[in-house]
Backbone as CSV, one residue per row, in Angstrom:
resi,resn,N_x,N_y,N_z,CA_x,CA_y,CA_z,C_x,C_y,C_z
1,MET,-61.717,-2.316,-44.896,-62.011,-1.003,-44.374,-62.794,-1.089,-43.104
2,SER,-62.551,-0.154,-42.273,-63.302,-0.086,-41.028,-64.543,0.801,-41.231
3,GLU,-65.304,0.850,-40.184,-66.563,1.596,-40.306,-66.314,3.106,-40.556
4,THR,-65.208,3.613,-40.063,-64.939,5.080,-40.196,-64.244,5.363,-41.517
5,GLY,-63.701,4.379,-42.166,-63.098,4.570,-43.492,-61.551,4.670,-43.337
6,PHE,-61.051,4.643,-42.125,-59.579,4.655,-41.990,-59.058,3.269,-41.755
7,SER,-57.856,3.014,-42.379,-57.225,1.747,-42.164,-55.877,1.969,-41.645
8,PHE,-55.548,1.354,-40.503,-54.227,1.429,-39.894,-53.340,0.272,-40.241
9,GLY,-53.665,-0.550,-41.147,-52.877,-1.748,-41.564,-53.227,-2.920,-40.725
10,PRO,-52.546,-4.005,-40.962,-52.820,-5.188,-40.163,-52.452,-4.954,-38.732
11,ARG,-53.151,-5.681,-37.869,-52.965,-5.547,-36.419,-51.647,-6.211,-36.057
12,ARG,-50.833,-5.493,-35.342,-49.486,-5.979,-34.880,-49.567,-6.626,-33.526
13,HIS,-48.731,-7.570,-33.370,-48.625,-8.208,-32.032,-47.769,-7.309,-31.140
14,PRO,-48.065,-7.279,-29.862,-47.284,-6.384,-28.966,-45.876,-6.833,-28.873
15,ARG,-44.912,-5.892,-28.831,-43.464,-6.255,-28.807,-43.133,-6.853,-27.486
16,ARG,-42.207,-7.792,-27.461,-41.698,-8.286,-26.208,-40.706,-7.301,-25.598
17,MET,-40.665,-7.305,-24.309,-39.791,-6.408,-23.603,-38.369,-6.891,-23.772
18,SER,-37.416,-6.026,-24.062,-36.035,-6.467,-24.249,-35.310,-6.530,-22.872
19,LEU,-34.562,-7.551,-22.656,-33.794,-7.722,-21.402,-32.446,-7.087,-21.447
20,THR,-32.046,-6.630,-22.646,-30.674,-6.099,-22.809,-30.373,-4.917,-21.824
21,PRO,-31.233,-3.931,-21.664,-30.885,-2.834,-20.741,-30.820,-3.352,-19.302
22,MET,-31.587,-4.299,-18.905,-31.487,-4.793,-17.573,-30.191,-5.559,-17.351
23,ILE,-29.772,-6.332,-18.353,-28.483,-7.047,-18.235,-27.305,-6.054,-18.215
24,ASP,-27.423,-4.976,-18.946,-26.340,-4.009,-18.905,-26.206,-3.386,-17.526
25,VAL,-27.354,-3.068,-16.897,-27.308,-2.467,-15.566,-26.723,-3.481,-14.573
26,VAL,-27.103,-4.764,-14.647,-26.543,-5.804,-13.772,-25.039,-5.878,-13.925
27,PHE,-24.503,-5.868,-15.133,-23.082,-5.961,-15.350,-22.437,-4.712,-14.824
28,LEU,-23.002,-3.481,-15.026,-22.413,-2.249,-14.489,-22.356,-2.299,-12.966
29,LEU,-23.389,-2.831,-12.331,-23.391,-2.978,-10.811,-22.293,-3.938,-10.442
30,LEU,-22.134,-5.026,-11.161,-21.147,-6.058,-10.828,-19.782,-5.429,-10.931
31,ILE,-19.559,-4.702,-11.961,-18.183,-4.043,-12.117,-17.979,-3.049,-11.008
32,PHE,-18.998,-2.254,-10.664,-18.895,-1.276,-9.605,-18.482,-1.903,-8.281
33,PHE,-19.160,-2.984,-7.901,-18.903,-3.577,-6.622,-17.575,-4.373,-6.599
34,MET,-17.142,-4.841,-7.766,-15.867,-5.526,-7.835,-14.730,-4.475,-7.638
35,LEU,-14.842,-3.341,-8.255,-13.818,-2.309,-8.129,-13.805,-1.596,-6.794
36,SER,-14.956,-1.532,-6.149,-15.023,-0.833,-4.861,-14.779,-1.695,-3.688
37,SER,-14.686,-3.025,-3.867,-14.420,-3.918,-2.735,-12.946,-4.159,-2.615
38,ARG,-12.550,-4.686,-1.427,-11.163,-4.910,-1.123,-10.790,-6.327,-1.443
39,PHE,-9.683,-6.534,-2.100,-9.156,-7.833,-2.388,-7.807,-7.950,-1.623
40,GLY,-7.600,-9.051,-0.965,-6.344,-9.323,-0.259,-6.385,-8.674,1.124
41,ILE,-5.272,-8.746,1.778,-5.100,-8.275,3.154,-4.205,-7.102,3.167
42,ASP,-4.546,-6.055,3.845,-3.713,-4.907,3.974,-2.680,-5.216,5.064
43,ALA,-1.477,-4.802,4.756,-0.352,-4.981,5.728,-0.311,-3.749,6.582
44,VAL,-0.097,-3.931,7.872,0.094,-2.844,8.819,1.573,-2.653,9.039
45,LEU,2.029,-1.446,8.853,3.437,-1.124,9.033,3.603,-0.382,10.343
46,PRO,4.089,-0.996,11.467,4.238,-0.257,12.659,5.467,0.616,12.624
47,ILE,5.343,1.888,12.399,6.446,2.814,12.399,6.118,3.958,13.330
48,ALA,7.167,4.545,13.827,7.023,5.712,14.687,7.290,6.974,13.859
49,GLY,6.596,7.987,14.165,6.788,9.256,13.425,7.022,10.372,14.420
50,GLY,7.217,11.520,13.890,7.470,12.701,14.748,6.182,13.497,15.033
51,SER,5.086,13.046,14.617,3.930,13.855,14.671,3.122,13.664,15.997
52,GLU,3.566,12.821,16.896,2.869,12.596,18.141,3.032,13.720,19.071
53,GLY,4.150,14.478,18.975,4.329,15.590,19.828,5.077,15.228,21.100
54,THR,5.439,14.000,21.285,6.144,13.564,22.482,7.614,13.407,22.137
55,GLY,8.403,14.114,22.861,9.848,14.098,22.653,10.490,12.993,23.585
56,SER,11.599,12.487,23.206,12.350,11.543,24.071,13.803,11.740,23.793
57,GLU,14.600,11.461,24.732,16.051,11.539,24.600,16.556,10.494,23.693
58,TRP,17.441,10.842,22.764,18.015,9.837,21.866,19.081,9.110,22.646
59,GLN,19.144,7.806,22.604,20.070,7.005,23.364,21.047,6.308,22.416
60,GLY,22.262,6.375,22.723,23.240,5.597,21.990,23.757,6.335,20.729
61,ALA,24.460,5.600,19.934,25.111,6.157,18.715,24.018,6.348,17.659
62,PRO,24.293,7.112,16.632,23.325,7.364,15.541,23.137,5.997,14.767
63,ARG,21.876,5.810,14.383,21.509,4.556,13.674,20.626,4.972,12.489
64,LEU,21.191,5.665,11.525,20.451,6.112,10.341,20.740,5.171,9.133
65,VAL,19.704,4.611,8.663,19.789,3.717,7.486,19.220,4.394,6.342
66,ASP,20.069,4.738,5.334,19.616,5.274,4.087,19.252,4.201,3.128
67,ILE,18.026,4.168,2.591,17.572,3.137,1.729,17.550,3.698,0.249
68,ALA,18.455,3.165,-0.615,18.473,3.548,-1.982,17.933,2.398,-2.800
69,ALA,17.711,2.678,-4.063,17.174,1.608,-4.949,18.203,0.487,-5.122
70,ASP,19.447,0.835,-5.064,20.514,-0.185,-5.344,21.318,-0.641,-4.100
71,GLY,21.107,-0.090,-2.942,21.863,-0.416,-1.776,21.445,0.237,-0.511
72,LEU,22.165,-0.077,0.592,21.857,0.496,1.858,23.090,1.261,2.390
73,MET,22.881,2.267,3.255,23.946,2.949,3.868,23.637,3.084,5.335
74,LEU,24.564,2.753,6.232,24.358,2.934,7.625,25.251,4.044,8.104
75,ASN,24.708,5.157,8.611,25.389,6.348,9.028,26.421,6.806,7.956
76,GLY,25.987,6.734,6.669,26.757,7.220,5.573,27.788,6.280,4.976
77,ALA,27.883,5.058,5.558,28.736,4.025,5.019,27.997,2.947,4.383
78,ALA,28.395,2.525,3.162,27.648,1.490,2.432,27.704,0.182,3.215
79,VAL,26.652,-0.557,3.219,26.558,-1.864,3.948,25.652,-2.745,3.150
80,GLU,26.037,-4.037,3.161,25.169,-5.039,2.419,23.937,-5.370,3.309
81,GLU,22.840,-5.800,2.619,21.664,-6.113,3.355,21.940,-7.215,4.371
82,GLU,22.719,-8.234,4.041,22.975,-9.350,4.928,23.757,-8.926,6.148
83,ALA,24.539,-7.846,6.078,25.444,-7.440,7.153,24.779,-6.242,7.929
84,LEU,23.588,-5.850,7.552,22.996,-4.676,8.229,22.736,-4.963,9.747
85,ALA,22.196,-6.131,10.008,21.916,-6.415,11.493,23.195,-6.504,12.280
86,ASP,24.167,-7.075,11.724,25.481,-7.207,12.458,26.144,-5.807,12.631
87,ALA,25.951,-4.925,11.674,26.447,-3.554,11.813,25.670,-2.677,12.800
88,LEU,24.417,-2.936,12.929,23.507,-2.205,13.825,23.665,-2.633,15.270
89,THR,23.960,-3.892,15.526,23.959,-4.430,16.843,24.923,-3.655,17.811
90,PRO,26.175,-3.386,17.459,27.032,-2.659,18.414,26.597,-1.194,18.627
91,LEU,25.752,-0.626,17.752,25.226,0.725,17.884,24.054,0.865,18.796
92,MET,23.400,-0.237,19.118,22.140,-0.193,19.864,22.422,-0.067,21.351
93,PRO,21.601,0.694,22.083,21.801,0.786,23.550,21.284,-0.492,24.166
94,PRO,21.721,-0.776,25.406,21.287,-2.060,26.056,19.780,-2.209,26.210
95,GLU,19.059,-1.145,26.484,17.629,-1.271,26.634,16.909,-1.233,25.345
96,GLY,17.548,-1.252,24.220,16.881,-1.183,22.917,16.649,0.202,22.560
97,GLY,16.762,0.479,21.271,16.560,1.849,20.781,15.921,1.767,19.392
98,ALA,15.775,2.909,18.839,15.086,2.989,17.518,16.163,3.096,16.425
99,VAL,15.769,2.665,15.218,16.509,2.676,14.027,15.752,3.650,13.077
100,VAL,16.471,4.678,12.608,15.877,5.640,11.706,16.066,5.243,10.269
101,LEU,14.945,5.150,9.544,15.018,4.777,8.151,14.751,6.001,7.302
102,ARG,15.567,6.212,6.298,15.399,7.361,5.362,15.474,6.877,3.902
103,PRO,14.297,6.782,3.240,14.341,6.396,1.840,14.933,7.537,0.992
104,ARG,15.766,7.138,0.037,16.441,8.076,-0.884,15.692,8.046,-2.216
105,GLU,16.117,8.964,-3.071,15.498,9.061,-4.390,15.698,7.782,-5.156
106,GLY,14.671,7.279,-5.724,14.702,6.003,-6.539,14.334,4.816,-5.730
107,ALA,14.167,4.899,-4.443,13.754,3.778,-3.617,12.263,3.830,-3.547
108,ASP,11.609,2.741,-3.936,10.137,2.730,-3.924,9.670,2.092,-2.628
109,LEU,8.347,2.083,-2.482,7.748,1.597,-1.235,8.035,0.125,-0.973
110,GLN,8.064,-0.681,-2.038,8.412,-2.115,-1.836,9.794,-2.291,-1.296
111,ARG,10.732,-1.499,-1.714,12.106,-1.567,-1.182,12.150,-1.256,0.248
112,LEU,11.403,-0.183,0.667,11.311,0.190,2.065,10.717,-0.915,2.933
113,VAL,9.670,-1.507,2.481,9.023,-2.612,3.206,9.973,-3.789,3.304
114,GLU,10.680,-4.113,2.288,11.684,-5.193,2.331,12.759,-4.946,3.442
115,VAL,13.245,-3.713,3.513,14.232,-3.422,4.502,13.607,-3.474,5.924
116,MET,12.402,-2.990,6.071,11.703,-3.054,7.344,11.501,-4.484,7.791
117,ASP,11.045,-5.323,6.850,10.885,-6.740,7.201,12.264,-7.385,7.565
118,LEU,13.277,-7.000,6.881,14.613,-7.589,7.232,15.025,-7.180,8.629
119,LEU,14.843,-5.892,8.990,15.168,-5.475,10.319,14.305,-6.142,11.407
120,ARG,12.983,-6.208,11.102,12.126,-6.907,12.084,12.462,-8.323,12.300
121,ALA,12.879,-8.995,11.216,13.294,-10.410,11.348,14.547,-10.585,12.220
122,ASP,15.377,-9.562,12.236,16.609,-9.569,13.024,16.386,-8.984,14.449
123,GLY,15.172,-8.621,14.791,14.839,-8.224,16.175,14.776,-6.701,16.385
124,PHE,14.887,-5.898,15.311,14.852,-4.459,15.470,13.385,-4.052,15.236
125,ASP,12.630,-3.818,16.380,11.237,-3.568,16.271,10.896,-2.045,16.240
126,ARG,11.696,-1.235,16.841,11.428,0.210,16.862,12.057,0.855,15.676
127,LEU,11.210,1.232,14.668,11.656,1.801,13.407,11.012,3.184,13.290
128,ILE,11.808,4.161,12.913,11.305,5.493,12.723,11.566,5.844,11.198
129,LEU,10.563,6.292,10.556,10.615,6.704,9.183,10.675,8.170,9.026
130,VAL,11.713,8.670,8.325,11.850,10.123,8.113,11.959,10.350,6.668
131,GLU,11.774,11.620,6.272,11.911,11.994,4.856,13.321,12.384,4.547
């Protein structure tokens, strides 16, 4: 008994501080920074659009490439990917012109990029993307 007559039981040792909440916060911060950072390299797609407000005269024959999920069409006629450059060459003006790309229903972005890369590899640098 103590002098006042009250007993609070045996004296306890102070509790150690738990590191679990601090570890949780560190992991949450790690996840946040991993998700908000950029991984990989962004590809730049150089395409021309109609939003610049500058008009120009269309030169040469029409060069409209419809991109579908299962094939390509040049001016409404089906064409194989390997033959696209050969079919476009006679339609191009001598000073170079633009090729209009129109994705169709079912064609995803990867398919569009593949066709753009195919055309760029064959020397067609001026590409216009329309809806």
